[in-house]
N, C-alpha and C positions, 0 to 999 in steps of 0.2 A: 697435440703431440703426445707422446706415449711416453715418461719420462722414466728414465737409466732405471736401472734395476740395482737397489744400494748394495748387492754385493760387488758389483764391478764399479759402480762410485764410488767404492770406500778403498779395492782392494786392485783396480783395475791398472793404476799408473807402479804401485810396486810392484806388483806379478812382473809387468813390462821391463823395469829395471832390472828387479832378479835374472830375469831372462834375459838380456841381454849381456849383464855380470856372469853369469856363469857360458855363454857363449863367447866370451870374449876371453876367460880364466880357459877353456878347451882350446879356444885355436890358440893361447901363447904357450899353453903347455904340452900340443901336439905339432907345432909350424914351426918351421928353422926357414925363416926369413920370407920375404915375396909378400904374395898376397894374405898368408896367414897369421904373421905379423900386424899387416895393415887391419885387418878386422881384430885383429886383436886388440889396437889403439883405438881405432875408433868406435868400438862395441865398450870397451872400456872407460873411453873416453867421455861418451855421453851421460853414461850416470857423476860420473867425475864432476860434468861440468853442470851438472841439475843440481846437483849436493850446493856446490860453491855457490849458485845463483839463487838456490832456498835457503842456504843456510846463512850466507854473509852478505849478499849485495841487496837482498829485498826484504833487509828488518828497519832500513831505513825509509 
């Protein structure tokens, strides 16, 4: 099995979280209810949940 490229091993998840955050912010900015708001909640909730998980809950 070929090892992962070091760039993607280091920056893959931060780039994915940044992309989700950008999609959520743009969706929240340009939507006025309905599917756009649900997309914003989902794409902004995933990075928030990951921060809570890795920042507070996994310390113990």
